[in-house]
C-alpha positions as CSV (number, residue, x, y, z in Angstrom):
1,M,-87.4,-71.9,145.2
2,N,-86.4,-75.1,146.9
3,A,-84.5,-78.1,145.6
4,F,-87.7,-80.1,145.2
5,W,-89.4,-77.7,142.9
6,S,-86.2,-76.7,141.0
7,Y,-85.8,-80.4,140.1
8,F,-89.4,-81.3,139.1
9,W,-90.6,-78.1,137.4
10,P,-88.3,-78.4,134.3
11,V,-89.4,-82.0,133.9
12,F,-93.1,-81.1,134.2
13,G,-92.6,-78.2,131.8
14,A,-90.9,-80.4,129.2
15,G,-93.7,-82.9,129.5
16,L,-96.3,-80.1,129.1
17,L,-94.5,-78.8,126.0
18,F,-94.3,-82.1,124.3
19,G,-97.9,-82.9,125.3
20,V,-99.1,-79.7,123.5
21,I,-97.0,-80.5,120.5
22,A,-98.1,-84.1,120.2
23,G,-101.7,-83.1,120.8
24,A,-101.5,-80.5,118.1
25,F,-100.5,-83.1,115.6
26,G,-102.5,-86.0,117.0
27,F,-105.9,-84.3,117.4
28,R,-106.1,-83.0,113.8
29,P,-108.5,-84.7,111.4
30,R,-107.0,-87.6,109.5
31,A,-104.0,-87.7,111.9
32,R,-102.0,-90.7,113.0
33,R,-103.1,-90.1,116.6
34,S,-101.5,-93.2,118.2
35,L,-98.1,-92.5,116.5
36,A,-98.1,-88.8,117.6
37,L,-99.0,-89.6,121.2
38,A,-96.5,-92.5,121.4
39,V,-93.7,-90.3,120.1
40,G,-94.7,-87.5,122.5
41,V,-94.6,-89.8,125.5
42,I,-91.2,-91.3,124.5
43,V,-89.8,-87.8,124.0
44,S,-91.2,-86.7,127.4
45,L,-89.6,-89.6,129.1
46,A,-86.3,-89.0,127.3
47,A,-86.3,-85.4,128.4
48,A,-86.8,-86.6,132.0
49,I,-83.9,-89.0,131.7
50,L,-81.7,-86.4,130.2
51,W,-82.6,-83.9,132.9
52,H,-81.9,-86.4,135.6
53,G,-78.5,-87.6,134.3
54,P,-76.5,-85.7,131.7
55,L,-78.0,-82.3,132.3
56,G,-77.2,-82.6,136.1
57,G,-80.6,-82.1,137.6
58,A,-80.1,-85.0,140.0
59,D,-76.7,-83.9,141.1
60,R,-77.9,-80.3,141.8
61,F,-80.9,-81.7,143.7
62,A,-78.7,-84.0,145.8
63,A,-76.2,-81.3,146.6
64,E,-78.9,-78.8,147.7
65,V,-80.7,-81.3,149.9
66,E,-77.5,-82.5,151.5
67,R,-76.4,-78.9,152.1
68,N,-79.8,-78.2,153.8
69,A,-79.4,-81.3,155.9
70,R,-75.9,-80.3,156.9
71,R,-77.2,-76.8,157.9
72,T,-80.0,-78.3,159.9
73,A,-77.6,-80.5,161.8
74,I,-75.3,-77.6,162.5
75,Y,-78.2,-75.3,163.5
76,Y,-79.4,-77.9,166.1
77,E,-75.9,-78.4,167.4
78,V,-75.2,-81.9,166.3
79,P,-72.5,-81.4,163.7
80,Q,-71.0,-84.9,164.3
81,V,-74.1,-86.4,162.6
82,S,-73.8,-86.7,158.8
83,A,-76.8,-86.8,156.5
84,H,-76.7,-88.1,152.9
85,L,-79.3,-89.0,150.3
86,H,-79.6,-92.7,149.6
87,H,-77.7,-93.5,146.4
88,G,-77.8,-96.5,144.1
89,P,-80.4,-95.5,142.8
90,L,-80.8,-92.0,144.0
91,T,-83.9,-91.5,146.2
92,R,-85.3,-88.8,148.3
93,Q,-84.5,-90.7,151.5
94,I,-81.9,-89.2,153.9
95,L,-79.6,-91.6,155.7
96,L,-78.3,-90.4,159.0
97,S,-75.1,-91.6,160.7
98,G,-73.0,-90.6,163.6
99,P,-73.1,-90.5,167.4
100,A,-76.4,-89.4,168.9
101,D,-78.5,-90.3,171.9
102,D,-82.1,-91.6,171.7
103,F,-83.7,-88.2,171.8
104,Q,-81.5,-86.8,169.1
105,R,-82.1,-89.7,166.9
106,V,-85.9,-89.3,167.0
107,E,-85.8,-85.5,166.7
108,L,-83.2,-85.5,163.9
109,V,-85.4,-87.9,161.8
110,R,-88.3,-85.6,162.3
111,L,-86.3,-82.5,161.5
112,M,-84.7,-84.0,158.4
113,E,-88.1,-85.1,157.0
114,D,-89.2,-81.5,157.1
115,I,-86.5,-80.5,154.6
116,P,-88.0,-79.7,151.2
117,G,-87.3,-82.6,148.8
118,V,-86.9,-85.2,151.5
119,S,-89.5,-88.0,151.6
120,D,-88.1,-90.0,154.4
121,A,-85.2,-90.0,156.9
122,S,-83.8,-92.9,158.9
123,W,-80.7,-94.1,160.6
124,S,-80.5,-97.3,158.5
125,S,-80.8,-98.0,154.8
126,G,-84.4,-98.9,154.3
127,G,-84.4,-98.5,150.5
128,G,-88.2,-98.6,150.4
129,T,-88.7,-95.3,148.5
130,L,-89.1,-94.8,144.8
131,P,-86.0,-93.8,142.8
132,L,-85.8,-90.2,141.8
133,I,-85.6,-90.9,138.1
134,A,-88.9,-92.9,138.3
135,E,-90.5,-89.9,140.1
136,A,-89.2,-87.6,137.3
137,A,-90.6,-89.9,134.7
138,A,-94.0,-89.8,136.4
139,V,-94.0,-86.0,136.6
140,S,-93.0,-85.8,133.0
141,V,-95.9,-88.0,132.0
142,L,-98.2,-86.0,134.2
143,G,-97.0,-82.8,132.4
144,F,-97.6,-84.6,129.1
145,L,-101.2,-85.4,130.0
146,F,-101.8,-81.7,131.0
147,G,-100.3,-80.7,127.6
148,L,-102.6,-83.1,125.8
149,L,-105.6,-81.6,127.7
150,L,-104.5,-78.1,126.6
151,A,-104.1,-79.3,122.9
152,Y,-107.5,-81.0,123.0
153,L,-109.2,-77.8,124.3
154,V,-107.5,-75.7,121.6
155,E,-108.6,-78.3,118.9
156,L,-112.2,-78.2,120.2
157,R,-112.2,-74.4,119.9
158,R,-110.7,-74.6,116.4
159,R,-113.4,-77.1,115.3
160,Y,-116.1,-75.0,116.9
161,N,-115.0,-71.8,115.2
162,A,-114.6,-73.6,111.8
163,Q,-118.4,-74.1,111.6
164,W,-119.0,-70.4,111.1
165,N,-118.7,-69.4,107.4
166,W,-119.6,-65.8,107.0
């Protein structure tokens, strides 16, 4: 499993879990639906923020991507070029620095963009990409929506089966 999936799967799974739980409470008859769904979204976003920061998901992601970038530079015999993820806030953009000719500059950008988890590579700080924490929050909300869909389908089945009184 690569760094990209190992960062986003736990966030998606947390959103899915909290979506199912919020939907189980929110889709019942006489339930306070808006409160249950709002609490579920807030808890999903909190889980994404906790995963990004205190639980160290972002640090592991950055270390793995930078390790892969370093291996790529060594493999293509340009070890004097360094590659680091853009920080402040952390994004999936790799910033390259070091001595390289024109051909190496173009090819290294292309090669670094092929590393799993990297959205963009450049020789200068562009800063035009979305912060990683915002991507994690979006993935968490997406997981929450899938969880709501699952809870809704379970509730539909429960209501359908409740009509049969044998």
